[in-house]
Each structure stands twice: as structure tokens, then as C-alpha cells.
C-alpha positions in Angstrom: 57.7 -1.8 -31.0 59.9 -1.5 -28.1 61.0 1.7 -29.7 62.8 -0.6 -32.2 62.1 -0.4 -36.1 60.4 -3.3 -37.6 63.4 -5.3 -39.0 65.4 -4.8 -35.3 62.2 -5.8 -33.8 62.2 -8.9 -36.0 65.4 -9.4 -35.2 65.4 -9.4 -31.6 62.6 -11.8 -31.9 64.5 -14.0 -33.7 67.2 -13.7 -31.6 64.9 -14.3 -28.1 63.3 -17.6 -29.9 66.9 -19.0 -30.8 67.8 -18.7 -27.1 64.6 -19.7 -25.3 64.2 -23.0 -28.0 68.2 -23.7 -27.3 67.9 -26.7 -25.4 66.1 -28.3 -28.3 68.2 -27.1 -31.0 71.3 -27.9 -30.0 70.8 -31.2 -29.3 69.5 -32.8 -32.9 71.2 -36.2 -32.4 69.9 -39.0 -30.3 72.0 -39.8 -27.0 73.4 -43.2 -27.8 74.0 -42.3 -31.7 77.1 -41.9 -33.0 76.5 -38.3 -33.8 75.8 -37.4 -30.0 79.3 -36.1 -30.4 78.0 -33.2 -32.0 75.3 -32.0 -29.3 75.9 -28.8 -27.8 72.8 -28.4 -25.5 73.9 -29.1 -22.3 73.9 -26.0 -19.5 77.5 -25.5 -19.1 78.1 -25.2 -23.1 74.9 -23.4 -23.6 75.7 -20.5 -20.7 79.3 -19.6 -22.8 77.2 -19.4 -25.3 75.2 -16.7 -24.5 78.2 -15.2 -21.6 81.1 -14.9 -24.7 77.8 -13.5 -26.8 77.4 -10.8 -24.4 81.2 -10.2 -23.9 81.8 -9.9 -28.1 78.7 -7.5 -28.3 80.3 -5.0 -25.9 83.3 -5.5 -27.7 81.4 -4.5 -30.9 80.3 -1.5 -29.6 84.1 -0.2 -29.3 85.4 -1.8 -32.4 82.6 -2.2 -34.8 81.2 1.2 -34.4 84.5 3.5 -33.8 87.1 1.7 -35.6 89.0 1.3 -32.0 90.9 -2.1 -31.7 91.7 -2.9 -28.0 94.0 -5.6 -27.3 92.9 -5.7 -23.4 89.4 -6.3 -23.0 90.0 -9.6 -21.0 91.1 -7.0 -18.4 87.5 -6.0 -17.4 86.3 -9.9 -18.1 88.7 -10.4 -15.2 88.1 -7.3 -13.0 84.3 -8.2 -13.2 84.9 -11.8 -12.3 86.8 -10.6 -9.0 84.2 -8.4 -7.9 82.0 -10.6 -8.5 83.3 -13.3 -6.4 84.1 -10.9 -3.8 80.8 -9.8 -3.6 80.0 -13.6 -3.0 82.7 -13.9 0.2 81.7 -10.3 2.0 77.9 -10.2 1.1 75.6 -12.6 -0.4 75.2 -15.3 -2.9 72.6 -13.7 -4.9 73.8 -13.2 -7.8 72.4 -9.4 -8.7 74.4 -7.5 -6.5 77.5 -9.5 -7.6 76.9 -8.6 -11.4 76.0 -5.3 -10.8 79.3 -4.8 -8.7 80.9 -6.4 -11.6 79.6 -3.8 -13.7 80.6 -1.0 -12.0 83.6 -1.9 -11.1 84.4 -2.9 -14.5 83.5 0.1 -15.9 85.4 2.5 -13.4 88.4 0.5 -14.6 87.6 0.6 -18.4 87.0 5.0 -17.8 90.8 4.8 -16.2 92.6 2.9 -19.1 90.1 4.3 -21.8 91.3 8.4 -20.2 95.0 7.4 -20.9 94.8 4.5 -23.9 92.3 6.9 -26.1 95.0 9.9 -26.2 96.3 7.3 -29.0 94.9 5.5 -31.8 95.5 3.1 -34.5 98.1 0.6 -33.9 99.2 2.8 -30.7 96.0 2.5 -29.2 95.6 -1.4 -29.5 99.5 -1.5 -28.2 98.7 0.4 -25.0 95.2 -1.6 -24.1 97.5 -5.2 -24.6 100.0 -3.7 -22.3 97.5 -2.6 -19.6 95.8 -6.2 -19.8 99.1 -7.9 -19.4 100.0 -5.3 -16.3 96.3 -6.2 -15.1 97.3 -10.2 -15.6 100.6 -9.9 -13.8 99.1 -7.8 -10.8 96.6 -10.6 -10.4 98.9 -13.3 -11.0 101.3 -12.3 -8.7 101.3 -8.7 -6.6 97.9 -8.5 -5.7 97.6 -12.2 -4.4 96.0 -11.3 -1.0 92.7 -9.8 -3.1 93.0 -12.4 -6.6 94.3 -15.6 -4.9 97.4 -15.7 -7.5 97.5 -18.2 -9.3 95.4 -20.7 -7.7 92.3 -18.1 -8.4 89.8 -16.4 -6.1 87.6 -19.4 -4.5 84.4 -19.2 -1.6 85.5 -21.0 1.5 83.4 -21.6 4.7 85.1 -19.0 6.7 84.0 -16.0 4.1 81.7 -13.5 6.5 78.9 -13.5 3.6 77.1 -10.8 6.4 73.6 -11.1 4.6 73.5 -15.0 4.1 75.0 -15.9 7.2 72.4 -18.3 8.1 73.1 -20.2 4.8 76.8 -20.8 5.7 75.7 -22.5 9.3 74.4 -25.8 6.8 78.3 -26.8 6.6 78.6 -26.3 3.2 79.8 -23.7 0.9 76.3 -22.1 -0.8 75.8 -22.2 -4.5 75.1 -18.6 -6.1 71.2 -18.1 -6.4 68.6 -16.1 -7.4 66.2 -15.4 -4.5 66.2 -19.0 -3.8 66.7 -20.7 -7.5 70.3 -22.3 -7.4 72.2 -21.3 -10.7 73.5 -24.9 -10.7 69.5 -26.4 -10.8 68.6 -27.8 -13.7 65.7 -30.4 -15.2 65.7 -32.9 -18.1 63.4 -33.8 -20.4 63.4 -37.2 -22.2 61.5 -37.6 -25.5 62.5 -41.4 -26.7 66.2 -41.6 -27.2 66.5 -37.6 -27.0 67.1 -36.1 -23.6 67.1 -32.0 -23.0 68.5 -30.4 -20.4 66.8 -26.7 -18.8 69.0 -25.0 -16.7 68.1 -21.9 -14.3 71.7 -21.0 -15.0 71.7 -21.0 -18.6 68.0 -19.2 -18.8 69.0 -16.9 -16.4 72.1 -15.7 -18.4 70.0 -15.7 -21.6 67.8 -13.2 -20.5 70.5 -10.9 -19.6 71.9 -11.9 -23.0 68.8 -10.4 -24.5 68.1 -7.2 -22.6 72.1 -6.4 -23.8 71.7 -7.0 -27.2 67.8 -5.0 -27.3 70.3 -1.9 -25.5 73.1 -2.6 -28.4 70.3 -2.1 -30.8 69.2 1.2 -29.4 72.8 2.4 -29.1 73.5 1.3 -32.6 70.5 3.6 -33.6 70.6 6.5 -31.9 72.7 10.0 -32.3 75.5 8.5 -30.2 75.9 5.3 -32.5 75.7 7.7 -35.5 78.6 10.1 -33.8 80.3 7.0 -33.0 80.1 6.1 -36.8 81.1 9.1 -38.0 84.5 8.7 -35.6 85.5 5.5 -37.3 84.4 7.1 -40.9 87.2 9.9 -40.5 87.9 11.7 -37.0 89.7 14.4 -38.6 86.9 15.2 -40.5 84.8 15.8 -37.0 87.8 17.7 -35.6 87.5 19.8 -38.0 83.8 20.9 -38.1 84.9 21.6 -34.2 83.1 18.1 -32.8 85.7 16.4 -29.9 85.7 12.8 -30.3 87.8 11.8 -27.4 84.6 12.0 -25.4 82.2 10.0 -27.5 85.3 7.2 -27.9 85.9 7.3 -24.0 81.9 7.0 -23.3 82.0 3.9 -26.0 85.7 2.5 -24.2 83.5 2.8 -21.0 80.2 1.3 -22.1 82.2 -1.9 -24.0 84.2 -2.9 -20.4 81.2 -2.6 -18.7 79.7 -5.3 -21.2 82.6 -7.1 -20.5 82.4 -6.7 -16.7 78.8 -8.4 -17.3 80.3 -11.1 -18.9 82.5 -11.8 -16.4 80.1 -11.4 -13.5 77.8 -14.0 -15.0 81.0 -16.4 -15.4 81.6 -16.3 -11.5 78.0 -16.5 -10.7 77.7 -19.8 -12.7 81.0 -20.9 -11.6 82.2 -19.2 -8.5 86.0 -18.9 -9.4 87.7 -16.3 -10.7 91.4 -16.5 -11.9 94.4 -14.5 -13.7 93.8 -16.3 -16.8 90.7 -14.5 -17.7 93.5 -11.3 -18.3 95.3 -13.3 -20.5 96.2 -11.6 -23.7 95.1 -15.0 -25.5 91.1 -14.3 -24.0 91.2 -10.7 -25.6 92.2 -12.4 -28.9 89.8 -14.5 -29.0 86.9 -11.6 -28.6 88.6 -10.2 -31.7 88.3 -13.3 -33.4 84.2 -13.6 -32.4 83.7 -10.7 -33.7 85.5 -10.6 -37.2 84.5 -14.1 -37.5 80.6 -13.1 -37.0 80.6 -9.7 -38.8 82.5 -6.5 -37.3 79.6 -3.6 -37.3 76.8 -5.9 -37.2 74.2 -6.4 -34.6 73.8 -10.2 -34.6 77.2 -11.0 -36.0 79.3 -11.0 -32.8 77.2 -13.4 -31.2 77.4 -16.1 -33.9 81.1 -15.6 -34.1 81.2 -16.4 -30.3 78.9 -19.3 -30.7 80.8 -20.3 -33.6 84.1 -20.6 -31.7 82.8 -22.2 -28.4 81.5 -24.6 -29.9 84.2 -26.0 -31.7 86.5 -24.9 -28.7 83.8 -27.3 -26.5 82.5 -30.1 -29.8 85.2 -30.3 -31.8 88.1 -30.5 -29.6 86.8 -33.8 -28.0 86.8 -35.4 -31.4 89.6 -37.9 -30.6 91.0 -40.8 -33.1 89.0 -43.1 -31.2 85.8 -41.3 -32.3 87.4 -40.9 -35.8 87.9 -44.8 -36.1 84.0 -45.3 -34.9 82.7 -43.2 -37.8 84.8 -44.9 -40.4 84.8 -48.4 -39.0 82.3 -49.8 -42.0 85.3 -48.9 -44.5 88.1 -51.0 -45.4 90.8 -50.8 -43.1 93.2 -48.8 -45.4 90.7 -46.5 -46.4 89.9 -46.0 -42.8 93.2 -45.4 -41.8 93.8 -42.9 -44.6 91.0 -41.1 -43.6 91.6 -40.6 -39.7 95.3 -39.9 -40.3 93.7 -37.0 -42.9 91.4 -35.9 -40.4 93.0 -36.4 -37.0 94.9 -33.3 -37.0 92.4 -30.8 -37.4 90.5 -32.0 -34.7 91.2 -32.8 -30.9 94.2 -31.0 -29.8 94.6 -29.6 -32.9 90.7 -27.6 -33.2 93.0 -24.6 -33.4 94.0 -25.3 -37.3 90.9 -25.6 -38.0 89.5 -22.1 -36.4 92.6 -21.2 -38.2 91.7 -22.2 -41.7 88.0 -21.1 -41.1 88.8 -17.6 -40.2 91.1 -17.1 -43.4 88.7 -18.4 -45.8 86.1 -15.8 -43.6 88.5 -13.1 -44.0 89.4 -13.9 -47.8 85.7 -14.7 -49.0 83.7 -12.9 -46.5 84.9 -9.7 -45.0 81.6 -9.6 -43.6 81.8 -12.5 -41.8 78.8 -15.1 -41.3 76.5 -12.4 -41.6 77.7 -11.5 -44.6 77.6 -15.2 -46.1 74.0 -15.3 -45.1 72.8 -12.3 -46.4 74.3 -13.3 -49.7 72.5 -16.9 -49.3 69.5 -14.7 -48.4 70.1 -12.6 -51.8 70.5 -15.5 -53.9 67.3 -17.3 -52.3 65.5 -14.5 -53.1 66.5 -14.2 -56.9 65.7 -17.5 -57.7 62.3 -17.3 -56.5 61.9 -13.8 -58.6 63.6 -15.7 -61.3 61.0 -18.1 -61.1 58.2 -16.0 -60.4 59.3 -14.6 -63.9 59.0 -17.3 -65.7 55.8 -18.4 -64.4 54.4 -15.0 -65.4 55.6 -15.6 -69.2 52.8 -16.7 -71.4 53.8 -20.1 -73.9 53.7 -19.1 -77.5 50.8 -20.7 -79.6 51.8 -23.2 -81.6 
């Protein structure tokens, strides 16, 4: 269905169900329980899950299929954010035109950078993309201050013309991004006993966009174009010997990947109409590399899992402080309680990067295929155990 094979369609359905049910799945603990610290079902974090999932899906098209490692993809994320905010300032607070402008602008910017960077490969390509991203960051931070807002960022103001929403600006308040009257920050809560579930319009809008982006990525992976990109990764030199010029295919993949990043940037601005130069910094580019490797390079669902894992640690593990740790171990003797808190505290709170580094090292060493490989191993182990049990059950008992 939808032009997909059975396995791909099943994967798309699973991702759709997980996305739709996320407010329930990410709030497994009662609000007043000690474990509520680990709930992640609030709108802002769920939006980050799907937005950075889109960012990682797009990056995987370049890195996972062609093997070109870019350290400058955050530049397209930032360009998309700036383009969306300018659309909000000049024309309308409707998110559709803003996202469309973000995708187009990022695609053109990626075409320019890719045309230059793809003249080299390997580490030279990676350094070129990093250089372009850092130059973009420097321009946005200081040189292009009238366009980007400099270090304070680009923000909305009452004085913005908003030519297509003039009636809205007369209310005296800065309007919020919306979709034909539906505000992105609107949400509703549903209580079941001690559980509270929040349903946000902004999250479900981003989730629908993510599902469409995921579907397009599947089609691209299975297309002849995707096969050409795999050939580039496998042996670019052999392709050249056969008379196939690989650079146009790699440039197309680079532009598509940049457009995905611009889409993510436009969605970020749609949820929170603010764009800053920090979104272009090299650490943001390194983050999407970690997401892709952690989830599984070249896999379909891997980058989404990697993005969710990193954002969960960034927003949940980083909030665990000494007070929370002491409340967890309060039932223990004082000496043992203090010892456990002393041992655990360096890995949470401000030290959450240490935990992320350890997880990343373990994945790279023991699961080179990322979290997807871990899931595949568990699946094979489970299927093997079921097969052994079935074989045993078929064996006849010896006669006494």
C-alpha cells in the first residue's frame, strides 16, 4: 500500500501508532509519584522529539546513503528558522507559508554549499561543511545583525507589518503562529485518576509532518535514486569507471538533506517564533551526527530513535539533581544513601553529557548498527528461543 512493500508499510504503521499514542506512552507514571521525573509526555519535549527526528531523517539521507559525513548541517536548520520567522514578521502567522519558505530557502542554501563542498570527499568534505556552517554562524551572530537579530536572535514585534494578518495585529498582543485559526500552542489535558495526559495541536501538526517526511524517506531509500546513492557509498571510483558521474546524485542528496533540515528549522520557529545564531553552531551539527549513529546509520527508523534518545537525556536526565536522588534513596541508611548519591550524581544533572558519552561508546563498540541493531538482535534471540521451544515440543517422549 502507498507504494510500499509489506515490511515498509508495517514500519510506517508502527511509527504512526507510536506517534499518535505518544502522550500516553511517554507518561507512564502518575503525576504525584517519585518516578514522574521520567515522564516525557509534555508538548514541548514531544515536539522536539519529532522535529529533531525530521532533522536526523534528512541527515541520514546524506550520511547513511552516500557516506558523506557533514559537520555543517546545522546551518540549514538555522536558515530555515530565520526564513520562517521573517515570513511571520512580514506576511502572515500561518505556519504553512513559513514552513514552505524555510524549505525552499534551505534548499537553495544547500545547493550553494553542496556545489562547492562536494568537489572534495572524505575528511576534506567534512571540514568544508564545518567551515561553511561556522561562517554562517559568524555572519548571523554579528555581521548580518539587521537580518538575524545578532546575539539576541530574531523575534516578533508589534510593529511588524504582517501584511496578510493586519487585523490580528490590532489586538495589541503579538499573535502566535497558527494553522487557519488553530494556534500551535493550544493544548488540552485529559485526567485519568493520578495520570494527566496533554494533547497539543502543535505536537500533532509536527507529528503529521514527520510521518510525511518519514514516508518520503522510505520511498527515496527504495527508489533507483536511492540505489545510486548506495552505489556512491559502496564504491564511488567504480561508478566513475562505468561512466556514471556521481556528483550530481550526491548534490541532489545534499540538497534534499538540507531541505529536511530547513523543514525542521521552520517547525522549530513555528512552535516558538524565535530564531538564534546558536542553531547554526557546530555543536548542533555534531548532535545530529550523534543521533544518526546512535540510532543506526543507513536505517529508516534509526535516526528517529537516536533523536528521541538524545533529546530525552537532554531534557529528563539533565533535570535530576541531588535533592531528587536523596528522595529516591531516603529509605536507605544515611551512609549508603550518601554513597549512592555521590556515585550517581556525576552522571545526571549537569553531567548528563557524561552519561550520553558512555552510552555512545557502548553502542559504537558493541552495536555498530546502533539501536536498530540492538532491536534486531533481541528479535532474533526471541525468535530463536521460540523456534527451540517449538522443536522441543514436537519431539516425542521415549517409550518406557
